[in-house]
TISERO-557426 format. One record per residue (C-alpha): residue number from 1; residue in one letter; x negated, y negated, z negated. Coordinates in nm, 4 decimals. Each point is the difference from the previous one (the first is absolute). Example, Ala and Ser with C-alpha at 12.3 -4.5 7.8 and 13.67 -1.06 7.14 Angstrom:
# residues 2
+------+------+----------+----------+----------+
: resi : resn :        x :        y :        z :
+------+------+----------+----------+----------+
:    1 :    a :  -1.2300 :   0.4500 :  -0.7800 :
:    2 :    s :  -0.1370 :  -0.3440 :   0.0660 :
+------+------+----------+----------+----------+
END
This chain:
# residues 138
+------+------+----------+----------+----------+
: resi : resn :        x :        y :        z :
+------+------+----------+----------+----------+
:    1 :    x :   0.0000 :   0.0000 :   0.0000 :
:    2 :    x :  -0.1420 :  -0.3397 :   0.0913 :
:    3 :    x :  -0.0698 :  -0.2679 :  -0.2561 :
:    4 :    x :   0.2609 :  -0.2280 :   0.1618 :
:    5 :    x :   0.2680 :   0.2680 :  -0.0141 :
:    6 :    x :  -0.0829 :   0.0717 :  -0.3650 :
:    7 :    x :   0.0264 :  -0.3716 :  -0.0841 :
:    8 :    x :   0.3334 :  -0.0220 :   0.1844 :
:    9 :    x :   0.1378 :   0.2911 :  -0.2009 :
:   10 :    x :  -0.1248 :  -0.1489 :  -0.3254 :
:   11 :    x :   0.1548 :  -0.3372 :   0.0925 :
:   12 :    x :   0.3396 :   0.1577 :   0.0722 :
:   13 :    x :  -0.0158 :   0.2050 :  -0.3189 :
:   14 :    x :  -0.0885 :  -0.3160 :  -0.1915 :
:   15 :    x :   0.2948 :  -0.1867 :   0.1528 :
:   16 :    x :   0.2404 :   0.2728 :  -0.1016 :
:   17 :    x :  -0.1458 :   0.0149 :  -0.3508 :
:   18 :    x :   0.0043 :  -0.3771 :  -0.0505 :
:   19 :    x :   0.3543 :  -0.0423 :   0.1313 :
:   20 :    x :   0.1314 :   0.2966 :  -0.1955 :
:   21 :    x :  -0.1562 :  -0.1236 :  -0.3219 :
:   22 :    x :   0.0976 :  -0.3609 :   0.0551 :
:   23 :    x :   0.3480 :   0.0860 :   0.1141 :
:   24 :    x :   0.0749 :   0.1909 :  -0.3149 :
:   25 :    x :  -0.1592 :  -0.2264 :  -0.2593 :
:   26 :    x :   0.2907 :  -0.2439 :  -0.0348 :
:   27 :    x :   0.2773 :   0.2553 :   0.0187 :
:   28 :    x :  -0.1405 :   0.3088 :  -0.1664 :
:   29 :    x :   0.2406 :  -0.0456 :  -0.2878 :
:   30 :    x :   0.2948 :  -0.0695 :   0.2337 :
:   31 :    x :   0.0112 :  -0.3766 :  -0.0541 :
:   32 :    x :   0.1998 :  -0.1994 :   0.2505 :
:   33 :    x :  -0.1899 :  -0.2537 :   0.2082 :
:   34 :    x :   0.0952 :  -0.3683 :   0.0020 :
:   35 :    x :   0.1707 :  -0.1206 :   0.3185 :
:   36 :    x :   0.1786 :  -0.3292 :   0.0806 :
:   37 :    x :   0.3474 :   0.1581 :  -0.0032 :
:   38 :    x :  -0.0524 :   0.1481 :  -0.3468 :
:   39 :    x :   0.1027 :   0.3451 :   0.1263 :
:   40 :    x :  -0.1475 :   0.3199 :  -0.1397 :
:   41 :    x :  -0.2873 :   0.1013 :   0.2315 :
:   42 :    x :  -0.2378 :   0.2884 :  -0.0742 :
:   43 :    x :  -0.2892 :   0.1405 :   0.2006 :
:   44 :    x :   0.0647 :   0.3428 :   0.1528 :
:   45 :    x :  -0.3405 :   0.0440 :   0.1633 :
:   46 :    x :  -0.2671 :  -0.1412 :   0.2281 :
:   47 :    x :  -0.0646 :   0.1737 :   0.3324 :
:   48 :    x :  -0.3337 :  -0.0642 :   0.1707 :
:   49 :    x :  -0.0530 :   0.3152 :   0.2056 :
:   50 :    x :   0.2564 :  -0.0791 :   0.2733 :
:   51 :    x :  -0.1402 :  -0.2580 :   0.2449 :
:   52 :    x :   0.2272 :  -0.2802 :   0.1148 :
:   53 :    x :   0.0252 :  -0.1517 :   0.3472 :
:   54 :    x :  -0.2794 :  -0.2486 :  -0.0824 :
:   55 :    x :  -0.2432 :   0.2600 :  -0.1414 :
:   56 :    x :  -0.0611 :   0.0501 :  -0.3704 :
:   57 :    x :   0.3119 :  -0.0754 :  -0.2006 :
:   58 :    x :   0.1142 :   0.0093 :  -0.3600 :
:   59 :    x :   0.3625 :   0.0851 :  -0.0692 :
:   60 :    x :   0.1370 :  -0.1058 :  -0.3364 :
:   61 :    x :   0.3279 :   0.1816 :  -0.0663 :
:   62 :    x :   0.2333 :  -0.1339 :  -0.2679 :
:   63 :    x :   0.3144 :   0.1341 :  -0.1643 :
:   64 :    x :   0.2817 :  -0.2536 :  -0.0414 :
:   65 :    x :   0.2952 :   0.1712 :  -0.1719 :
:   66 :    x :   0.3380 :  -0.1206 :   0.1183 :
:   67 :    x :  -0.1390 :  -0.1480 :   0.3236 :
:   68 :    x :   0.2784 :  -0.0650 :   0.2534 :
:   69 :    x :  -0.0001 :  -0.1265 :   0.3583 :
:   70 :    x :   0.1242 :  -0.3435 :  -0.1123 :
:   71 :    x :  -0.3221 :  -0.0444 :  -0.2019 :
:   72 :    x :  -0.2111 :  -0.0535 :   0.3125 :
:   73 :    x :  -0.0620 :  -0.3747 :  -0.0466 :
:   74 :    x :  -0.1121 :   0.0451 :  -0.3615 :
:   75 :    x :  -0.2046 :   0.3070 :   0.0897 :
:   76 :    x :  -0.1920 :  -0.1883 :   0.2707 :
:   77 :    x :  -0.1015 :  -0.2659 :  -0.2532 :
:   78 :    x :  -0.0941 :   0.2631 :  -0.2600 :
:   79 :    x :  -0.2069 :   0.2021 :   0.2503 :
:   80 :    x :  -0.1941 :  -0.3101 :   0.1087 :
:   81 :    x :  -0.0715 :  -0.0824 :  -0.3645 :
:   82 :    x :  -0.1188 :   0.3558 :  -0.0723 :
:   83 :    x :  -0.2280 :  -0.0091 :   0.3019 :
:   84 :    x :  -0.1810 :  -0.3033 :  -0.1424 :
:   85 :    x :   0.0138 :   0.0784 :  -0.3721 :
:   86 :    x :  -0.0298 :   0.3789 :   0.0003 :
:   87 :    x :  -0.1330 :   0.1404 :   0.3289 :
:   88 :    x :  -0.2667 :  -0.2550 :   0.0944 :
:   89 :    x :  -0.1956 :   0.0313 :  -0.3259 :
:   90 :    x :  -0.0017 :   0.3783 :   0.0380 :
:   91 :    x :  -0.1455 :   0.0058 :   0.3503 :
:   92 :    x :  -0.2818 :  -0.2497 :  -0.0609 :
:   93 :    x :  -0.3380 :   0.1619 :   0.0459 :
:   94 :    x :   0.1345 :   0.3231 :   0.1463 :
:   95 :    x :  -0.1731 :   0.1622 :   0.2959 :
:   96 :    x :   0.1343 :   0.0122 :   0.2583 :
:   97 :    x :   0.1923 :  -0.3195 :  -0.0684 :
:   98 :    x :   0.3702 :   0.0542 :   0.0775 :
:   99 :    x :   0.1091 :  -0.2053 :   0.3008 :
:  100 :    x :   0.3625 :   0.0288 :  -0.1026 :
:  101 :    x :   0.1953 :   0.0209 :  -0.3241 :
:  102 :    x :   0.3414 :   0.1601 :   0.0143 :
:  103 :    x :   0.2364 :  -0.0622 :  -0.2884 :
:  104 :    x :   0.3079 :   0.2190 :  -0.0258 :
:  105 :    x :   0.2960 :  -0.0021 :  -0.2356 :
:  106 :    x :   0.2214 :   0.3018 :  -0.0492 :
:  107 :    x :   0.3118 :   0.0542 :  -0.2102 :
:  108 :    x :  -0.1240 :   0.3552 :  -0.0732 :
:  109 :    x :  -0.3393 :   0.1688 :  -0.0078 :
:  110 :    x :  -0.0144 :   0.1474 :   0.3511 :
:  111 :    x :  -0.3116 :   0.2029 :   0.0906 :
:  112 :    x :  -0.2262 :  -0.1884 :   0.2409 :
:  113 :    x :   0.0839 :   0.0697 :   0.3632 :
:  114 :    x :   0.3347 :   0.1668 :  -0.0676 :
:  115 :    x :   0.3219 :  -0.1356 :   0.1478 :
:  116 :    x :   0.2712 :  -0.0946 :  -0.2466 :
:  117 :    x :   0.2801 :  -0.1730 :   0.1905 :
:  118 :    x :   0.2206 :  -0.0226 :  -0.3109 :
:  119 :    x :  -0.2653 :  -0.1877 :  -0.2020 :
:  120 :    x :  -0.0388 :  -0.3759 :   0.0408 :
:  121 :    x :  -0.3608 :  -0.0792 :   0.0925 :
:  122 :    x :  -0.1707 :  -0.3209 :   0.1145 :
:  123 :    x :  -0.3449 :  -0.0312 :   0.1568 :
:  124 :    x :  -0.2178 :  -0.3044 :   0.0697 :
:  125 :    x :  -0.3497 :  -0.0183 :   0.1481 :
:  126 :    x :  -0.2628 :  -0.2631 :  -0.0778 :
:  127 :    x :  -0.3485 :  -0.0846 :   0.1196 :
:  128 :    x :  -0.2347 :  -0.0863 :  -0.2877 :
:  129 :    x :  -0.1633 :  -0.3399 :   0.0570 :
:  130 :    x :  -0.2105 :  -0.1163 :  -0.2922 :
:  131 :    x :   0.2344 :  -0.0541 :  -0.2932 :
:  132 :    x :   0.3167 :   0.0166 :   0.2083 :
:  133 :    x :   0.2133 :   0.2548 :   0.1783 :
:  134 :    x :   0.1111 :  -0.0932 :   0.3525 :
:  135 :    x :   0.3306 :   0.1613 :   0.0908 :
:  136 :    x :  -0.0148 :   0.2175 :   0.3121 :
:  137 :    x :   0.2916 :   0.1324 :   0.1979 :
:  138 :    x :   0.0333 :   0.3687 :  -0.0917 :
+------+------+----------+----------+----------+
END
């Protein structure tokens, strides 16, 4: 195995380790995260091993009990806030640097990648730019 390939593997393993550890530190005890709407929002998991359309991506999946379709406007504001306050700090210094952050809200804990047409889910994509998250059409 070449030195470059070894370093790439170590970098990816480090990214997964850092994001997994960081993603669980604030919610390990099940605490709700603060969002502008005041709704109950809890981290489900962070997915980093499924590339997005822009390359490396970090998906932050959140449980929002009682989420309904009419909550879209509030959810959009909450997801943007979580991108800046929660996701950005957790991707800083990771290698490879995620080119896209995807924030998702779900009324129930649905396994990643599984269809659940009866469960309300919202998704937003952002491009990290310094200390901000630029919304991208998803």
